[in-house]
C-alpha positions in Angstrom: 61.7 88.8 26.5 65.2 89.9 27.6 64.6 93.6 28.0 62.5 93.4 31.1 65.1 91.3 33.2 67.8 93.7 32.2 65.8 96.6 33.3 65.1 95.0 36.6 68.8 94.3 37.1 69.6 98.0 36.4 67.0 99.1 39.0 68.5 96.7 41.6 72.0 98.0 41.3 71.4 101.4 42.9 69.5 99.7 45.7 72.4 97.4 46.4 74.8 100.3 46.4 72.6 102.2 48.8 72.4 99.2 51.2 76.2 98.8 51.0 76.7 102.5 51.8 74.3 102.3 54.8 76.1 99.2 56.1 79.5 100.8 55.7 78.2 104.0 57.5 76.9 101.9 60.4 80.2 100.1 60.7 82.2 103.3 60.7 79.9 104.9 63.3 80.4 101.9 65.6 84.2 101.9 65.4 86.1 102.8 68.6 88.4 105.8 68.6 91.6 104.3 70.1 93.2 107.6 71.2 90.2 108.7 73.2 89.2 107.5 76.7 85.8 107.8 78.5 85.5 107.1 82.2 82.1 108.6 83.4 80.4 108.5 86.7 79.9 104.7 86.7 82.9 103.5 84.7 83.2 100.3 82.9 85.8 98.1 84.5 88.0 95.3 83.3 90.3 92.6 84.6 92.9 91.8 82.0 94.9 88.6 82.0 98.7 89.1 82.5 99.8 85.5 82.3 102.3 85.1 79.4 101.6 88.7 78.2 104.5 90.4 79.9 107.7 90.3 77.9 111.3 91.3 79.0 113.9 91.5 76.2 111.7 89.3 74.0 111.1 86.6 76.6 107.7 85.8 78.1 107.2 86.3 81.8 104.8 83.7 83.2 105.3 82.8 86.9 103.1 80.2 88.6 99.5 81.0 89.4 97.0 83.4 87.7 97.7 87.1 87.4 95.5 90.0 86.3 95.7 93.8 86.1 92.7 96.1 86.4 91.5 99.0 84.3 88.5 101.3 84.0 86.9 103.2 81.1 86.7 102.5 77.4 87.3 104.2 74.0 84.2 106.1 72.7 82.8 105.1 69.3 82.7 107.5 66.3 79.0 108.1 66.7 79.5 109.3 70.3 82.3 111.6 69.3 80.2 113.1 66.5 77.3 113.6 68.8 79.4 115.4 71.4 80.8 117.7 68.6 77.3 118.6 67.6 75.5 118.9 70.9 78.4 119.3 73.3 79.1 117.4 76.5 80.0 118.1 80.1 82.4 115.2 80.3 84.4 115.0 77.1 86.7 112.0 76.6 90.4 112.4 77.4 92.7 112.6 74.4 95.5 110.3 75.3 97.8 111.8 72.6 98.1 114.9 74.8 98.4 113.3 78.2 101.5 113.0 80.4 104.5 111.1 79.0 104.9 109.4 82.4 101.6 107.5 81.7 102.7 106.0 78.4 103.2 102.2 78.6 106.4 102.6 76.5 108.0 104.3 79.5 106.0 103.2 82.6 106.1 99.4 81.9 109.8 99.0 81.5 110.2 101.2 84.6 108.0 98.8 86.6 109.9 95.8 85.2 113.1 97.4 86.4 111.6 97.8 89.9 110.7 94.1 90.0 114.1 93.1 88.8 115.7 95.2 91.6 113.5 93.6 94.2 114.7 90.2 92.9 118.3 91.2 93.6 119.4 92.4 90.1 121.5 95.6 89.8 119.4 97.8 87.5 120.4 101.5 87.5 117.4 103.8 87.0 117.0 107.3 85.6 114.4 109.9 86.2 111.9 111.8 84.0 110.5 115.1 85.3 107.6 116.4 83.2 105.9 119.7 83.8 102.5 120.8 82.5 100.0 123.7 83.0 102.3 126.8 83.5 101.5 129.4 86.1 103.4 132.1 84.3 103.5 133.4 80.7 106.5 133.0 78.5 107.4 129.4 79.5 106.5 126.1 77.7 103.0 124.6 78.0 104.6 121.3 78.8 108.3 120.2 78.9 110.7 117.7 80.3 113.0 119.4 82.8 116.6 118.2 82.9 118.3 120.7 85.2 117.2 123.0 88.0 119.6 125.7 89.1 122.4 124.0 87.1 121.9 120.6 88.8 120.8 117.6 86.8 117.4 116.1 87.8 117.7 113.1 85.6 118.2 110.9 88.7 116.6 110.7 92.1 119.6 112.3 93.9 119.2 115.6 92.0 115.4 115.6 92.3 115.5 114.9 96.0 118.0 117.8 96.4 115.5 120.0 94.7 112.6 118.8 96.9 114.8 119.2 100.0 115.8 122.7 99.2 119.5 121.9 99.1 120.1 123.1 95.5 122.3 126.2 95.1 120.2 129.3 95.7 119.6 131.8 92.9 118.6 135.4 93.5 117.1 137.7 91.0 119.1 138.8 87.9 120.7 142.2 88.6 121.2 145.2 86.3 124.8 146.5 86.1 124.1 149.1 88.8 122.9 146.4 91.1 119.3 147.5 91.2 117.9 144.6 89.2 114.9 144.9 86.8 112.4 147.5 87.9 109.4 145.1 87.8 111.0 142.6 90.2 112.5 142.8 93.7 116.2 142.0 93.3 116.2 140.4 96.7 113.4 137.9 95.8 114.4 134.4 94.8 114.2 133.0 91.3 114.4 129.6 89.9 116.3 128.6 86.7 115.4 125.4 84.9 116.5 123.8 81.6 114.3 121.6 79.4 115.2 118.6 77.3 115.2 120.8 74.2 118.1 122.8 75.6 116.1 126.0 76.5 116.8 127.7 79.9 114.2 129.8 81.7 114.6 131.9 84.9 111.4 133.0 86.6 110.5 134.5 90.0 109.9 132.0 92.8 111.6 129.1 94.5 109.7 126.2 92.8 108.9 125.0 89.3 106.1 127.3 88.0 103.7 124.6 87.0 100.5 123.2 88.4 101.3 119.7 87.4 104.7 118.1 87.9 104.9 114.4 86.9 107.9 112.3 88.0 108.7 108.8 86.7 111.7 106.5 87.5 112.9 105.3 84.1 114.4 101.9 83.2 117.9 101.9 81.9 118.4 102.4 78.2 118.2 99.1 76.3 115.7 97.4 78.7 112.9 96.3 76.3 109.9 95.3 78.3 106.1 95.7 78.5 102.8 94.0 78.1 103.2 93.3 74.5 104.9 90.6 72.4 108.1 91.4 70.5 106.2 92.1 67.3 104.8 95.2 69.1 107.8 97.1 67.7 105.9 97.7 64.5 104.8 101.2 63.9 101.0 101.2 64.8 101.5 99.3 68.0 104.5 101.4 69.0 102.4 104.5 68.4 99.6 103.1 70.6 102.1 102.3 73.5 103.2 105.9 73.3 99.8 107.2 74.2 99.0 108.3 77.8 97.1 105.1 78.7 97.9 105.2 82.4 100.3 103.6 84.8 98.1 102.1 87.5 99.2 98.6 86.5 102.8 99.3 87.5 102.7 97.6 90.8 101.4 94.4 89.2 104.0 94.5 86.5 106.7 94.9 89.1 105.3 92.1 91.3 105.0 89.6 88.4 108.5 90.4 87.3 109.8 89.8 90.8 108.0 86.5 91.1 109.4 85.3 87.8 113.0 86.6 88.3 113.2 85.3 91.8 111.5 82.0 91.0 109.2 82.7 93.9 105.8 81.1 93.9 103.8 84.0 95.4 100.4 83.0 93.9 100.4 79.5 95.4 97.7 78.4 92.9 95.6 81.6 93.6 94.3 84.2 91.2 96.1 87.5 92.0 95.0 90.9 90.8 96.0 94.4 91.8 96.2 98.0 91.0 98.6 100.8 91.9 101.4 102.8 90.4 105.0 102.1 91.4 108.0 104.3 92.2 111.6 103.3 91.7 112.0 102.7 95.5 109.0 100.3 95.4 106.5 102.7 96.9 102.9 102.0 95.6 101.1 105.2 94.4 97.4 106.1 94.3 95.2 105.3 91.3 91.7 106.1 90.1 88.5 104.1 90.0 89.4 101.7 92.8 85.9 100.5 93.6 85.1 99.9 89.9 88.3 97.9 89.6 87.5 95.9 92.7 84.1 95.0 91.1 85.9 93.7 88.0 88.2 91.6 90.1 85.3 90.1 92.0 83.5 89.3 88.7 86.6 87.4 87.5 86.8 85.3 90.6 90.0 86.8 91.9 91.3 85.4 95.2 93.5 88.3 96.3 93.2 91.9 95.4 96.2 94.2 96.2 95.6 98.0 96.2 97.1 101.2 97.6 96.7 101.4 101.4 96.2 105.1 101.2 92.9 104.4 99.4 91.4 101.9 101.8 88.5 104.2 102.5 87.4 103.9 98.9 86.4 100.2 99.6 84.7 100.9 103.0 81.3 99.8 101.7 82.4 97.2 99.2 81.5 93.6 99.6 84.4 91.5 98.4 82.6 88.1 98.8 85.3 85.4 98.9 88.0 87.8 97.7 90.7 88.9 100.1 91.5 92.6 100.1 95.1 93.5 100.9 96.1 97.2 101.3 99.8 97.8 100.6 102.2 100.7 100.6 105.3 99.1 99.0 106.2 96.2 96.7 107.9 94.5 99.6 104.6 94.6 101.6 102.8 92.9 98.6 105.5 90.2 98.4 105.3 89.6 102.2 101.5 89.4 102.1 101.4 86.9 99.3 104.2 84.8 100.8 102.2 83.8 103.9 101.1 80.2 103.8 97.7 79.6 102.3 95.3 77.6 104.5 
C-alpha cells in the first residue's frame, strides 16, 4: 500500500526539477544586460522624474514645480544578446564600459551641478578633461586623457583654448645631430607633442592631436559630490554603474535645476519642465541624439515646457507638441530667461 505513493513521489521529483530549470532559464534570458545599450531606428524614449533625485553633498535638490529629464534607448535582454552572437546583427548594442569617460555620470553630473552653482553666483573653480579616441597614426594609445600639449597644461580652459587658437609654442620636427632630421620626415614640417595622464609623452607629425575623436568635459572641483543618485550610491555596484558611459544629454537640466534651487528662483511656476542638452562650463548647451523621440516622451508625460538645443530645431520641424511649449535655447542663461517670463 505504501510502495506505490513513494514511487509516484520519486517520479514527480525529476519533473519538478525540470520545471524549475525551465523557469530559471526563462528568467535569466529575460534579464537586462545593464552595461549594454540599444537605440535602434525607432528608439524607446523615457521621461524620468528629477524631483528630489538630484543630490549635492548629500542634500536633496528639490526646487518648486515638476522637473524631468529625457532619455532614449534601453538595455538588451540576455536572449537578444545571445541571438545576436549566434546570428549576427547590423546594429549591435553599444558597450557602455568602453565609451568615453566624459559621458560617465560620475563626471558629467557633478560638472553640470558646478555650472548651475556658478549661474547662481557661487564661486566654483572648474577643471578640464581632454579625452582622445580612435588614433590616426600607429604607435600612440587607442584612447587616453591628454594633460599637456607642447608642454602647456590643458587641464583648464585657458590651456585648451590656447591650443584651439594656435597660440601654443610651436614645435618643429626632431633633428638629427647634423641638422638633417630623420630621413622619413621633413625636418621643416611641424610636429605636435602631447603627454597623457599616465605620464607618457608622444611626438608625431602634424599640428593637431592625431585622433578622430576628441572629447572635452569641464570638470567639477575635487570634493564636489553630486549627481542623480542618493548618498548610498557610494556603494560599489552603484558607483560602478555611474562610471559607465551612459551619456550626458541631461547636463542642461541638472544645471538648470541646481540653479533654481541654489538661487531660490521659482522658474517652474507650477509647470512641468523637461529638457535635454549637454552643458559646457561656460553654460553653452550642446547637441544631443534622439530629440524627436525624447519630445514624444515629454508629450506623453504631460510636460508643459520642453527645452532643447536651438541648433537642432529642424529635428522637430514636423513634430506636433500639442499643448507643450517648445523652447530652443543655446545657453543656460537663455533657459533661465525663457522660464522666468510670467505665465499667463
